[in-house]
Biopython code that builds the backbone (N, CA, C, O; Angstrom):
import numpy as np
from Bio.PDB.StructureBuilder import StructureBuilder

atoms = [
    (1, "UNK", "N", (0.113, -11.886, -4.406)),
    (1, "UNK", "CA", (-0.388, -12.010, -3.714)),
    (1, "UNK", "C", (-1.701, -10.888, -3.121)),
    (1, "UNK", "O", (-1.172, -10.054, -2.386)),
    (2, "UNK", "N", (-2.958, -10.697, -3.221)),
    (2, "UNK", "CA", (-3.572, -10.179, -3.057)),
    (2, "UNK", "C", (-3.801, -9.321, -1.525)),
    (2, "UNK", "O", (-3.759, -10.202, -0.666)),
    (3, "UNK", "N", (-3.948, -8.427, -1.081)),
    (3, "UNK", "CA", (-4.285, -7.615, 0.140)),
    (3, "UNK", "C", (-5.693, -6.993, 0.258)),
    (3, "UNK", "O", (-6.041, -6.165, -0.584)),
    (4, "UNK", "N", (-6.412, -7.307, 1.136)),
    (4, "UNK", "CA", (-7.759, -6.464, 1.277)),
    (4, "UNK", "C", (-7.725, -5.525, 2.221)),
    (4, "UNK", "O", (-7.968, -5.943, 3.353)),
    (5, "UNK", "N", (-7.400, -3.874, 2.064)),
    (5, "UNK", "CA", (-8.306, -3.301, 3.107)),
    (5, "UNK", "C", (-9.601, -2.930, 3.173)),
    (5, "UNK", "O", (-10.298, -2.810, 2.166)),
    (6, "UNK", "N", (-10.064, -2.696, 4.505)),
    (6, "UNK", "CA", (-11.733, -3.326, 4.135)),
    (6, "UNK", "C", (-12.212, -2.017, 5.328)),
    (6, "UNK", "O", (-11.688, -2.025, 6.442)),
    (7, "UNK", "N", (-12.803, -1.397, 5.111)),
    (7, "UNK", "CA", (-13.181, -0.069, 6.468)),
    (7, "UNK", "C", (-14.576, -1.044, 6.890)),
    (7, "UNK", "O", (-15.464, -1.741, 6.398)),
    (8, "UNK", "N", (-14.052, -0.537, 8.147)),
    (8, "UNK", "CA", (-15.867, -1.013, 8.493)),
    (8, "UNK", "C", (-16.837, 0.319, 8.505)),
    (8, "UNK", "O", (-17.792, 0.311, 9.281)),
    (9, "UNK", "N", (-16.570, 1.671, 7.503)),
    (9, "UNK", "CA", (-17.839, 2.536, 7.392)),
    (9, "UNK", "C", (-17.887, 2.843, 5.881)),
    (9, "UNK", "O", (-18.833, 3.164, 5.162)),
    (10, "UNK", "N", (-16.423, 2.625, 5.586)),
    (10, "UNK", "CA", (-16.323, 3.137, 3.467)),
    (10, "UNK", "C", (-16.022, 2.393, 2.642)),
    (10, "UNK", "O", (-15.384, 2.818, 1.679)),
    (11, "UNK", "N", (-16.305, 1.296, 2.711)),
    (11, "UNK", "CA", (-15.642, 0.540, 1.122)),
    (11, "UNK", "C", (-14.505, -0.575, 1.539)),
    (11, "UNK", "O", (-13.923, -0.766, 2.607)),
    (12, "UNK", "N", (-14.432, -1.180, 0.368)),
    (12, "UNK", "CA", (-12.552, -1.718, 0.217)),
    (12, "UNK", "C", (-11.633, -1.036, -0.425)),
    (12, "UNK", "O", (-11.794, 0.108, -0.850)),
    (13, "UNK", "N", (-10.764, -1.610, -0.514)),
    (13, "UNK", "CA", (-9.945, -1.625, -1.687)),
    (13, "UNK", "C", (-8.998, -2.651, -1.431)),
    (13, "UNK", "O", (-8.946, -3.274, -0.371)),
    (14, "UNK", "N", (-7.917, -2.904, -2.840)),
    (14, "UNK", "CA", (-6.991, -3.890, -2.861)),
    (14, "UNK", "C", (-5.867, -4.081, -3.657)),
    (14, "UNK", "O", (-5.722, -3.855, -4.859)),
    (15, "UNK", "N", (-5.050, -4.548, -2.793)),
    (15, "UNK", "CA", (-3.229, -3.941, -4.013)),
    (15, "UNK", "C", (-2.758, -5.437, -3.475)),
    (15, "UNK", "O", (-3.242, -6.175, -2.616)),
    (16, "UNK", "N", (-1.724, -5.555, -4.260)),
    (16, "UNK", "CA", (-0.285, -6.415, -4.712)),
    (16, "UNK", "C", (0.369, -6.075, -2.845)),
    (16, "UNK", "O", (0.685, -5.106, -2.155)),
    (17, "UNK", "N", (0.282, -7.523, -2.729)),
    (17, "UNK", "CA", (1.492, -7.768, -1.025)),
    (17, "UNK", "C", (2.396, -6.828, -1.486)),
    (17, "UNK", "O", (2.117, -5.874, -0.760)),
    (18, "UNK", "N", (3.413, -6.411, -2.304)),
    (18, "UNK", "CA", (4.760, -5.810, -2.298)),
    (18, "UNK", "C", (4.221, -4.394, -1.984)),
    (18, "UNK", "O", (4.943, -3.664, -1.306)),
    (19, "UNK", "N", (2.636, -3.785, -2.548)),
    (19, "UNK", "CA", (2.454, -2.382, -2.533)),
    (19, "UNK", "C", (2.528, -2.171, -1.105)),
    (19, "UNK", "O", (3.288, -1.427, -0.486)),
    (20, "UNK", "N", (1.267, -3.242, -0.512)),
    (20, "UNK", "CA", (0.897, -3.352, 1.022)),
    (20, "UNK", "C", (1.542, -3.574, 2.059)),
    (20, "UNK", "O", (1.012, -3.432, 3.161)),
    (21, "UNK", "N", (2.697, -3.932, 1.928)),
    (21, "UNK", "CA", (4.143, -4.822, 2.516)),
    (21, "UNK", "C", (4.759, -3.010, 2.301)),
    (21, "UNK", "O", (5.274, -2.553, 3.322)),
    (22, "UNK", "N", (4.729, -2.422, 1.544)),
    (22, "UNK", "CA", (5.503, -1.064, 1.524)),
    (22, "UNK", "C", (5.094, 0.370, 2.527)),
    (22, "UNK", "O", (5.791, 1.279, 2.978)),
    (23, "UNK", "N", (3.857, 0.108, 2.597)),
    (23, "UNK", "CA", (3.111, 0.833, 3.424)),
    (23, "UNK", "C", (2.648, 0.670, 4.944)),
    (23, "UNK", "O", (2.572, 1.492, 5.858)),
    (24, "UNK", "N", (2.340, -0.840, 4.866)),
    (24, "UNK", "CA", (2.270, -0.737, 6.189)),
    (24, "UNK", "C", (3.496, -0.773, 7.033)),
    (24, "UNK", "O", (3.282, -0.416, 8.192)),
    (25, "UNK", "N", (4.543, -1.060, 6.800)),
    (25, "UNK", "CA", (5.982, -0.889, 6.901)),
    (25, "UNK", "C", (6.265, 0.498, 7.699)),
    (25, "UNK", "O", (6.913, 0.680, 8.729)),
    (26, "UNK", "N", (5.359, 1.675, 6.640)),
    (26, "UNK", "CA", (5.780, 2.712, 6.967)),
    (26, "UNK", "C", (4.835, 3.186, 8.342)),
    (26, "UNK", "O", (5.182, 3.955, 9.238)),
    (27, "UNK", "N", (3.390, 2.383, 8.174)),
    (27, "UNK", "CA", (2.236, 2.904, 9.278)),
    (27, "UNK", "C", (2.844, 1.832, 10.670)),
    (27, "UNK", "O", (2.114, 1.471, 11.593)),
    (28, "UNK", "N", (4.184, 1.498, 10.545)),
    (28, "UNK", "CA", (4.787, 0.508, 11.359)),
    (28, "UNK", "C", (3.633, -0.961, 12.013)),
    (28, "UNK", "O", (3.453, -1.497, 13.106)),
    (29, "UNK", "N", (3.103, -1.126, 10.665)),
    (29, "UNK", "CA", (2.448, -2.735, 10.929)),
    (29, "UNK", "C", (2.671, -3.697, 11.206)),
    (29, "UNK", "O", (2.874, -3.446, 12.394)),
    (30, "UNK", "N", (2.926, -5.328, 11.087)),
    (30, "UNK", "CA", (3.450, -6.256, 10.520)),
    (30, "UNK", "C", (2.627, -7.038, 9.650)),
    (30, "UNK", "O", (1.574, -7.373, 10.192)),
    (31, "UNK", "N", (2.820, -7.573, 8.068)),
    (31, "UNK", "CA", (3.125, -7.616, 7.268)),
    (31, "UNK", "C", (1.746, -9.114, 8.127)),
    (31, "UNK", "O", (2.174, -10.268, 8.113)),
    (32, "UNK", "N", (0.846, -8.965, 8.512)),
    (32, "UNK", "CA", (0.598, -10.452, 9.006)),
    (32, "UNK", "C", (-0.856, -11.367, 7.709)),
    (32, "UNK", "O", (-1.223, -11.026, 6.585)),
    (33, "UNK", "N", (-1.061, -11.930, 8.132)),
    (33, "UNK", "CA", (-2.796, -12.213, 6.923)),
    (33, "UNK", "C", (-3.809, -11.427, 7.292)),
    (33, "UNK", "O", (-4.707, -11.112, 6.512)),
    (34, "UNK", "N", (-3.725, -10.894, 8.996)),
    (34, "UNK", "CA", (-4.669, -10.434, 9.647)),
    (34, "UNK", "C", (-4.352, -9.007, 10.073)),
    (34, "UNK", "O", (-3.129, -9.132, 10.026)),
    (35, "UNK", "N", (-4.496, -8.007, 10.375)),
    (35, "UNK", "CA", (-4.282, -6.394, 10.813)),
    (35, "UNK", "C", (-5.596, -5.876, 11.218)),
    (35, "UNK", "O", (-6.667, -6.363, 10.856)),
    (36, "UNK", "N", (-5.439, -4.770, 12.061)),
    (36, "UNK", "CA", (-5.885, -3.853, 11.926)),
    (36, "UNK", "C", (-5.141, -2.354, 12.404)),
    (36, "UNK", "O", (-4.112, -2.242, 13.070)),
    (37, "UNK", "N", (-6.074, -1.155, 11.797)),
    (37, "UNK", "CA", (-5.811, -0.039, 12.299)),
    (37, "UNK", "C", (-6.747, 0.871, 12.683)),
    (37, "UNK", "O", (-7.338, 1.658, 11.944)),
    (38, "UNK", "N", (-6.882, 0.726, 14.014)),
    (38, "UNK", "CA", (-7.726, 1.020, 15.223)),
    (38, "UNK", "C", (-8.410, 2.509, 14.797)),
    (38, "UNK", "O", (-7.784, 3.200, 13.994)),
    (39, "UNK", "N", (-9.908, 3.082, 15.427)),
    (39, "UNK", "CA", (-9.967, 4.086, 14.847)),
    (39, "UNK", "C", (-9.305, 5.628, 15.481)),
    (39, "UNK", "O", (-9.239, 6.782, 15.057)),
    (40, "UNK", "N", (-8.735, 4.661, 17.149)),
    (40, "UNK", "CA", (-7.087, 5.575, 17.642)),
    (40, "UNK", "C", (-5.847, 5.624, 17.145)),
    (40, "UNK", "O", (-5.068, 6.531, 17.439)),
    (41, "UNK", "N", (-5.531, 4.580, 16.290)),
    (41, "UNK", "CA", (-4.592, 4.596, 15.576)),
    (41, "UNK", "C", (-4.780, 5.600, 13.916)),
    (41, "UNK", "O", (-3.886, 5.922, 13.134)),
    (42, "UNK", "N", (-6.166, 5.858, 13.840)),
    (42, "UNK", "CA", (-5.934, 6.528, 12.152)),
    (42, "UNK", "C", (-5.488, 7.210, 11.897)),
    (42, "UNK", "O", (-4.656, 7.050, 11.004)),
    (43, "UNK", "N", (-5.731, 8.794, 12.605)),
    (43, "UNK", "CA", (-5.113, 9.948, 12.725)),
    (43, "UNK", "C", (-3.278, 10.089, 12.055)),
    (43, "UNK", "O", (-2.800, 10.445, 10.978)),
    (44, "UNK", "N", (-2.809, 9.687, 13.124)),
    (44, "UNK", "CA", (-1.594, 8.974, 13.162)),
    (44, "UNK", "C", (-1.189, 8.171, 11.884)),
    (44, "UNK", "O", (-0.468, 8.783, 11.095)),
    (45, "UNK", "N", (-1.443, 7.259, 11.654)),
    (45, "UNK", "CA", (-1.397, 6.046, 9.894)),
    (45, "UNK", "C", (-1.615, 7.544, 8.818)),
    (45, "UNK", "O", (-0.801, 7.767, 7.922)),
    (46, "UNK", "N", (-2.894, 8.538, 9.090)),
    (46, "UNK", "CA", (-2.521, 9.941, 8.171)),
    (46, "UNK", "C", (-1.653, 10.039, 7.278)),
    (46, "UNK", "O", (-1.363, 9.791, 6.107)),
    (47, "UNK", "N", (-1.191, 10.689, 8.659)),
    (47, "UNK", "CA", (-0.219, 11.578, 9.019)),
    (47, "UNK", "C", (1.182, 10.898, 8.380)),
    (47, "UNK", "O", (1.880, 11.442, 7.525)),
    (48, "UNK", "N", (1.398, 9.759, 8.908)),
    (48, "UNK", "CA", (2.374, 8.977, 8.530)),
    (48, "UNK", "C", (2.535, 8.551, 7.107)),
    (48, "UNK", "O", (3.715, 8.458, 6.767)),
    (49, "UNK", "N", (1.653, 8.268, 6.191)),
    (49, "UNK", "CA", (1.476, 8.032, 4.747)),
    (49, "UNK", "C", (1.669, 9.503, 4.195)),
    (49, "UNK", "O", (2.438, 9.641, 3.245)),
    (50, "UNK", "N", (1.054, 10.568, 4.697)),
    (50, "UNK", "CA", (1.342, 11.803, 4.187)),
    (50, "UNK", "C", (2.455, 12.509, 4.182)),
    (50, "UNK", "O", (2.684, 13.405, 3.370)),
    (51, "UNK", "N", (3.347, 12.087, 5.245)),
    (51, "UNK", "CA", (4.991, 12.290, 5.165)),
    (51, "UNK", "C", (5.359, 11.912, 4.901)),
    (51, "UNK", "O", (6.294, 12.485, 4.341)),
    (52, "UNK", "N", (5.358, 10.502, 4.800)),
    (52, "UNK", "CA", (6.197, 9.675, 3.510)),
    (52, "UNK", "C", (6.346, 10.303, 2.242)),
    (52, "UNK", "O", (7.395, 10.707, 1.742)),
    (53, "UNK", "N", (5.237, 10.344, 1.787)),
    (53, "UNK", "CA", (5.005, 10.497, 0.494)),
    (53, "UNK", "C", (5.754, 12.290, 0.593)),
    (53, "UNK", "O", (6.972, 12.265, 0.417)),
    (54, "UNK", "N", (5.371, 13.223, 0.753)),
    (54, "UNK", "CA", (6.294, 14.493, 0.732)),
    (54, "UNK", "C", (7.282, 14.729, 1.310)),
    (54, "UNK", "O", (8.000, 15.723, 1.202)),
    (55, "UNK", "N", (7.399, 13.829, 1.974)),
    (55, "UNK", "CA", (9.221, 14.007, 2.475)),
    (55, "UNK", "C", (10.194, 12.602, 1.573)),
    (55, "UNK", "O", (10.966, 11.718, 1.944)),
    (56, "UNK", "N", (9.632, 13.027, 0.297)),
    (56, "UNK", "CA", (11.075, 12.012, -0.517)),
    (56, "UNK", "C", (11.040, 10.980, -0.155)),
    (56, "UNK", "O", (11.922, 10.281, -0.651)),
    (57, "UNK", "N", (10.358, 10.458, 0.573)),
    (57, "UNK", "CA", (9.628, 9.230, 0.102)),
    (57, "UNK", "C", (9.174, 8.448, -1.291)),
    (57, "UNK", "O", (8.869, 7.255, -1.301)),
    (58, "UNK", "N", (9.176, 9.152, -2.261)),
    (58, "UNK", "CA", (9.028, 8.347, -3.234)),
    (58, "UNK", "C", (10.009, 7.766, -4.204)),
    (58, "UNK", "O", (10.704, 8.198, -5.124)),
    (59, "UNK", "N", (9.674, 6.030, -3.334)),
    (59, "UNK", "CA", (10.489, 4.970, -4.252)),
    (59, "UNK", "C", (9.830, 4.851, -5.781)),
    (59, "UNK", "O", (8.600, 4.816, -5.797)),
    (60, "UNK", "N", (10.416, 4.793, -6.886)),
    (60, "UNK", "CA", (9.815, 4.913, -7.803)),
    (60, "UNK", "C", (10.761, 3.683, -8.502)),
    (60, "UNK", "O", (11.859, 3.636, -9.057)),
    (61, "UNK", "N", (9.700, 2.728, -8.152)),
    (61, "UNK", "CA", (10.154, 1.186, -8.492)),
    (61, "UNK", "C", (9.126, 0.600, -9.109)),
    (61, "UNK", "O", (8.131, 0.497, -8.392)),
    (62, "UNK", "N", (9.021, 0.168, -10.227)),
    (62, "UNK", "CA", (8.153, -0.635, -10.944)),
    (62, "UNK", "C", (7.978, -2.031, -10.793)),
    (62, "UNK", "O", (8.659, -2.681, -11.586)),
    (63, "UNK", "N", (7.292, -2.678, -10.036)),
    (63, "UNK", "CA", (7.062, -4.411, -9.284)),
    (63, "UNK", "C", (6.307, -4.796, -11.085)),
    (63, "UNK", "O", (5.531, -4.032, -11.660)),
    (64, "UNK", "N", (6.754, -6.001, -11.593)),
    (64, "UNK", "CA", (6.648, -7.098, -12.258)),
    (64, "UNK", "C", (5.575, -7.787, -11.210)),
    (64, "UNK", "O", (5.673, -7.957, -9.995)),
    (65, "UNK", "N", (4.231, -8.210, -12.377)),
    (65, "UNK", "CA", (3.199, -9.198, -11.848)),
    (65, "UNK", "C", (3.575, -9.768, -11.633)),
    (65, "UNK", "O", (3.842, -9.660, -10.436)),
    (66, "UNK", "N", (4.183, -11.211, -12.341)),
    (66, "UNK", "CA", (4.622, -12.710, -11.787)),
    (66, "UNK", "C", (5.604, -12.547, -10.805)),
    (66, "UNK", "O", (5.651, -13.544, -10.084)),
    (67, "UNK", "N", (6.666, -11.401, -10.397)),
    (67, "UNK", "CA", (7.330, -11.916, -9.378)),
    (67, "UNK", "C", (7.475, -10.703, -8.402)),
    (67, "UNK", "O", (8.141, -11.127, -7.457)),
    (68, "UNK", "N", (7.267, -9.839, -8.266)),
    (68, "UNK", "CA", (7.476, -8.891, -7.469)),
    (68, "UNK", "C", (8.477, -8.271, -7.609)),
    (68, "UNK", "O", (8.529, -7.380, -6.762)),
    (69, "UNK", "N", (9.554, -8.285, -8.437)),
    (69, "UNK", "CA", (10.481, -7.802, -7.877)),
    (69, "UNK", "C", (10.960, -6.288, -9.303)),
    (69, "UNK", "O", (10.580, -6.294, -10.474)),
    (70, "UNK", "N", (11.684, -5.404, -8.754)),
    (70, "UNK", "CA", (12.008, -4.638, -9.418)),
    (70, "UNK", "C", (12.118, -4.624, -10.921)),
    (70, "UNK", "O", (13.017, -5.350, -11.344)),
    (71, "UNK", "N", (11.462, -4.014, -11.773)),
    (71, "UNK", "CA", (11.862, -3.889, -13.314)),
    (71, "UNK", "C", (13.072, -3.416, -13.860)),
    (71, "UNK", "O", (13.418, -2.246, -13.694)),
    (72, "UNK", "N", (13.752, -4.240, -14.508)),
    (72, "UNK", "CA", (15.347, -3.695, -15.273)),
    (72, "UNK", "C", (15.340, -2.974, -15.676)),
    (72, "UNK", "O", (14.183, -2.908, -16.089)),
    (73, "UNK", "N", (15.993, -1.860, -16.083)),
    (73, "UNK", "CA", (16.405, -0.812, -17.358)),
    (73, "UNK", "C", (16.891, -0.915, -18.382)),
    (73, "UNK", "O", (16.965, -0.036, -19.241)),
    (74, "UNK", "N", (17.471, -2.495, -18.464)),
    (74, "UNK", "CA", (18.501, -2.759, -19.657)),
    (74, "UNK", "C", (17.247, -3.193, -20.482)),
    (74, "UNK", "O", (16.086, -3.327, -20.094)),
    (75, "UNK", "N", (17.961, -3.436, -22.116)),
    (75, "UNK", "CA", (17.687, -3.786, -23.128)),
    (75, "UNK", "C", (17.139, -5.385, -23.297)),
    (75, "UNK", "O", (16.199, -5.701, -24.026)),
    (76, "UNK", "N", (17.999, -6.403, -22.391)),
    (76, "UNK", "CA", (18.684, -7.251, -22.471)),
    (76, "UNK", "C", (16.922, -8.293, -22.241)),
    (76, "UNK", "O", (16.753, -9.396, -22.760)),
    (77, "UNK", "N", (16.193, -7.802, -21.650)),
    (77, "UNK", "CA", (14.837, -8.652, -21.403)),
    (77, "UNK", "C", (13.364, -7.910, -21.813)),
    (77, "UNK", "O", (12.663, -7.441, -20.917)),
    (78, "UNK", "N", (13.066, -7.861, -22.834)),
    (78, "UNK", "CA", (12.486, -6.832, -23.400)),
    (78, "UNK", "C", (11.420, -7.181, -22.509)),
    (78, "UNK", "O", (10.956, -6.494, -21.599)),
    (79, "UNK", "N", (10.961, -8.765, -23.018)),
    (79, "UNK", "CA", (9.501, -9.298, -22.558)),
    (79, "UNK", "C", (9.127, -8.872, -20.892)),
    (79, "UNK", "O", (7.992, -8.774, -20.425)),
    (80, "UNK", "N", (10.334, -8.671, -20.217)),
    (80, "UNK", "CA", (10.263, -8.519, -18.771)),
    (80, "UNK", "C", (9.624, -6.794, -18.042)),
    (80, "UNK", "O", (9.057, -6.469, -16.999)),
    (81, "UNK", "N", (10.079, -6.112, -19.189)),
    (81, "UNK", "CA", (10.024, -4.620, -18.998)),
    (81, "UNK", "C", (7.915, -4.336, -18.592)),
    (81, "UNK", "O", (6.910, -4.838, -19.096)),
    (82, "UNK", "N", (8.181, -3.046, -17.191)),
    (82, "UNK", "CA", (7.467, -2.922, -17.649)),
    (82, "UNK", "C", (6.298, -2.258, -18.337)),
    (82, "UNK", "O", (7.046, -1.563, -19.025)),
    (83, "UNK", "N", (4.969, -1.844, -18.778)),
    (83, "UNK", "CA", (4.379, -1.686, -19.831)),
    (83, "UNK", "C", (3.774, -0.024, -19.237)),
    (83, "UNK", "O", (2.588, 0.233, -19.444)),
    (84, "UNK", "N", (4.300, 0.597, -18.810)),
    (84, "UNK", "CA", (4.297, 1.716, -18.627)),
    (84, "UNK", "C", (5.754, 2.938, -17.180)),
    (84, "UNK", "O", (6.785, 2.882, -16.511)),
    (85, "UNK", "N", (4.808, 3.644, -17.541)),
    (85, "UNK", "CA", (6.085, 4.460, -16.030)),
    (85, "UNK", "C", (6.466, 3.982, -15.061)),
    (85, "UNK", "O", (5.772, 2.978, -14.899)),
    (86, "UNK", "N", (7.434, 4.100, -13.971)),
    (86, "UNK", "CA", (7.177, 3.436, -12.777)),
    (86, "UNK", "C", (6.029, 3.830, -12.152)),
    (86, "UNK", "O", (5.392, 4.731, -12.698)),
    (87, "UNK", "N", (5.542, 3.277, -10.944)),
    (87, "UNK", "CA", (4.816, 3.569, -9.909)),
    (87, "UNK", "C", (5.098, 4.295, -8.511)),
    (87, "UNK", "O", (5.294, 3.693, -7.455)),
    (88, "UNK", "N", (5.091, 5.328, -8.629)),
    (88, "UNK", "CA", (5.270, 5.796, -7.462)),
    (88, "UNK", "C", (4.987, 5.532, -5.952)),
    (88, "UNK", "O", (4.199, 4.589, -5.878)),
    (89, "UNK", "N", (5.310, 5.979, -4.784)),
    (89, "UNK", "CA", (4.655, 5.864, -3.447)),
    (89, "UNK", "C", (3.139, 6.419, -3.147)),
    (89, "UNK", "O", (2.176, 5.977, -2.520)),
    (90, "UNK", "N", (3.480, 7.947, -4.120)),
    (90, "UNK", "CA", (2.250, 8.619, -3.996)),
    (90, "UNK", "C", (1.091, 8.055, -4.117)),
    (90, "UNK", "O", (0.158, 7.954, -3.321)),
    (91, "UNK", "N", (1.298, 7.521, -5.707)),
    (91, "UNK", "CA", (0.406, 6.827, -6.117)),
    (91, "UNK", "C", (-0.061, 5.673, -5.586)),
    (91, "UNK", "O", (-1.237, 5.335, -5.448)),
    (92, "UNK", "N", (0.922, 5.090, -5.297)),
    (92, "UNK", "CA", (0.280, 3.660, -4.164)),
    (92, "UNK", "C", (-0.521, 4.230, -2.899)),
    (92, "UNK", "O", (-1.558, 3.848, -2.357)),
    (93, "UNK", "N", (-0.040, 4.810, -2.753)),
    (93, "UNK", "CA", (-0.783, 5.174, -1.195)),
    (93, "UNK", "C", (-2.424, 6.159, -1.097)),
    (93, "UNK", "O", (-3.380, 6.195, -0.322)),
    (94, "UNK", "N", (-1.988, 6.900, -2.461)),
    (94, "UNK", "CA", (-3.427, 7.718, -2.104)),
    (94, "UNK", "C", (-4.806, 6.732, -2.091)),
    (94, "UNK", "O", (-5.762, 7.018, -1.371)),
    (95, "UNK", "N", (-4.802, 5.937, -2.674)),
    (95, "UNK", "CA", (-6.294, 5.097, -1.893)),
    (95, "UNK", "C", (-6.382, 4.702, -0.835)),
    (95, "UNK", "O", (-7.440, 4.430, -0.267)),
    (96, "UNK", "N", (-4.606, 4.542, -0.118)),
    (96, "UNK", "CA", (-4.963, 4.482, 1.355)),
    (96, "UNK", "C", (-5.470, 5.373, 2.286)),
    (96, "UNK", "O", (-6.377, 5.128, 3.082)),
    (97, "UNK", "N", (-4.848, 6.439, 2.165)),
    (97, "UNK", "CA", (-4.755, 7.776, 2.694)),
    (97, "UNK", "C", (-6.636, 7.935, 2.314)),
    (97, "UNK", "O", (-7.152, 8.540, 3.254)),
    (98, "UNK", "N", (-7.318, 7.689, 1.612)),
    (98, "UNK", "CA", (-8.277, 8.575, 1.154)),
    (98, "UNK", "C", (-9.029, 7.136, 1.644)),
    (98, "UNK", "O", (-10.186, 7.539, 1.762)),
    (99, "UNK", "N", (-9.053, 6.009, 1.922)),
    (99, "UNK", "CA", (-9.678, 4.887, 2.684)),
    (99, "UNK", "C", (-10.116, 5.233, 4.798)),
    (99, "UNK", "O", (-10.925, 5.079, 5.714)),
    (100, "UNK", "N", (-8.563, 5.862, 4.301)),
    (100, "UNK", "CA", (-8.406, 6.343, 5.775)),
    (100, "UNK", "C", (-9.043, 7.203, 6.504)),
    (100, "UNK", "O", (-9.583, 7.181, 7.610)),
    (101, "UNK", "N", (-8.846, 8.131, 5.504)),
    (101, "UNK", "CA", (-9.993, 9.550, 5.909)),
    (101, "UNK", "C", (-10.999, 9.444, 6.213)),
    (101, "UNK", "O", (-11.373, 9.842, 7.316)),
    (102, "UNK", "N", (-12.210, 8.577, 4.899)),
    (102, "UNK", "CA", (-13.167, 8.508, 5.064)),
    (102, "UNK", "C", (-13.750, 7.832, 6.327)),
    (102, "UNK", "O", (-14.732, 8.197, 6.972)),
    (103, "UNK", "N", (-12.817, 6.607, 6.580)),
    (103, "UNK", "CA", (-13.621, 5.810, 7.846)),
    (103, "UNK", "C", (-13.272, 6.403, 8.949)),
    (103, "UNK", "O", (-13.880, 6.053, 9.961)),
    (104, "UNK", "N", (-12.036, 7.626, 9.099)),
    (104, "UNK", "CA", (-11.571, 8.184, 10.454)),
    (104, "UNK", "C", (-13.079, 9.045, 10.415)),
    (104, "UNK", "O", (-13.623, 8.973, 11.517)),
    (105, "UNK", "N", (-13.696, 9.658, 9.636)),
    (105, "UNK", "CA", (-14.410, 10.937, 10.099)),
    (105, "UNK", "C", (-16.341, 10.200, 9.714)),
    (105, "UNK", "O", (-17.355, 10.789, 9.338)),
    (106, "UNK", "N", (-16.065, 8.650, 10.065)),
    (106, "UNK", "CA", (-17.107, 8.147, 10.768)),
    (106, "UNK", "C", (-16.941, 7.100, 11.940)),
    (106, "UNK", "O", (-17.681, 6.196, 12.329)),
    (107, "UNK", "N", (-15.763, 7.525, 12.341)),
    (107, "UNK", "CA", (-15.075, 6.910, 13.791)),
    (107, "UNK", "C", (-14.924, 5.363, 13.586)),
    (107, "UNK", "O", (-14.868, 4.632, 14.575)),
    (108, "UNK", "N", (-14.834, 4.672, 11.857)),
    (108, "UNK", "CA", (-14.191, 3.530, 11.873)),
    (108, "UNK", "C", (-13.013, 2.923, 12.168)),
    (108, "UNK", "O", (-12.184, 3.433, 12.923)),
    (109, "UNK", "N", (-12.853, 1.719, 11.553)),
    (109, "UNK", "CA", (-11.374, 1.629, 11.631)),
    (109, "UNK", "C", (-11.402, 0.236, 10.699)),
    (109, "UNK", "O", (-12.407, -0.430, 10.450)),
    (110, "UNK", "N", (-10.091, -0.017, 10.269)),
    (110, "UNK", "CA", (-9.652, -0.572, 8.616)),
    (110, "UNK", "C", (-8.952, -2.070, 9.238)),
    (110, "UNK", "O", (-8.114, -2.320, 10.105)),
    (111, "UNK", "N", (-9.638, -2.747, 8.457)),
    (111, "UNK", "CA", (-8.747, -4.609, 8.657)),
    (111, "UNK", "C", (-8.777, -4.736, 7.293)),
    (111, "UNK", "O", (-9.480, -4.484, 6.314)),
    (112, "UNK", "N", (-7.312, -5.429, 7.751)),
    (112, "UNK", "CA", (-6.679, -6.270, 6.587)),
    (112, "UNK", "C", (-6.612, -7.447, 6.465)),
    (112, "UNK", "O", (-6.184, -8.242, 7.301)),
    (113, "UNK", "N", (-7.257, -7.801, 4.830)),
    (113, "UNK", "CA", (-6.581, -9.694, 5.026)),
    (113, "UNK", "C", (-6.007, -10.065, 4.050)),
    (113, "UNK", "O", (-6.271, -9.353, 3.081)),
    (114, "UNK", "N", (-4.975, -11.280, 3.737)),
    (114, "UNK", "CA", (-4.078, -11.644, 3.024)),
    (114, "UNK", "C", (-4.648, -13.037, 2.974)),
    (114, "UNK", "O", (-5.568, -13.363, 3.724)),
    (115, "UNK", "N", (-3.974, -14.076, 1.875)),
    (115, "UNK", "CA", (-3.888, -15.667, 2.244)),
    (115, "UNK", "C", (-3.412, -16.425, 3.341)),
    (115, "UNK", "O", (-3.820, -17.364, 4.024)),
    (116, "UNK", "N", (-1.975, -15.385, 3.255)),
    (116, "UNK", "CA", (-0.774, -15.550, 4.230)),
    (116, "UNK", "C", (0.197, -14.302, 4.730)),
    (116, "UNK", "O", (-0.017, -13.125, 4.438)),
    (117, "UNK", "N", (1.025, -14.654, 5.334)),
    (117, "UNK", "CA", (1.452, -13.455, 6.114)),
    (117, "UNK", "C", (2.358, -12.955, 4.743)),
    (117, "UNK", "O", (2.646, -13.832, 3.928)),
    (118, "UNK", "N", (2.664, -11.996, 4.570)),
    (118, "UNK", "CA", (3.750, -11.234, 3.714)),
    (118, "UNK", "C", (4.447, -10.491, 3.397)),
    (118, "UNK", "O", (5.080, -10.643, 2.352)),
]
sb = StructureBuilder()
sb.init_structure("model")
sb.init_model(0)
sb.init_chain("A")
sb.init_seg("    ")
for serial, (resi, resn, name, xyz) in enumerate(atoms, 1):
    if name == "N":
        sb.init_residue(resn, " ", resi, " ")
    sb.init_atom(name, np.array(xyz, "f"), 0.0, 1.0, " ", f" {name:<3s}", serial, name[0])
structure = sb.get_structure()
């Protein structure tokens, strides 16, 4: 399932729900079908994500598109292996951090939406 993050001032990004869940949990937000990061919450949200990325929160798990489960490192399921190196927290967080910063500069807010709670 896709989760869309819409800025009131700076555009939109989309990500799969496992990645969105990971980032929203860092922000102490519920993973509901709709939510908001208010303009007052933006500075703290940016700081939380930056600390998680810099503070060893670099979780190196690759998610399989079909199941959302971590990829296996054994050779028994070559058809289920990830296509490249695992994607870390920093790579997943960077687009959201950028969107939060751009939105903060123009005193906006972020809304997210998904088809259902995730």
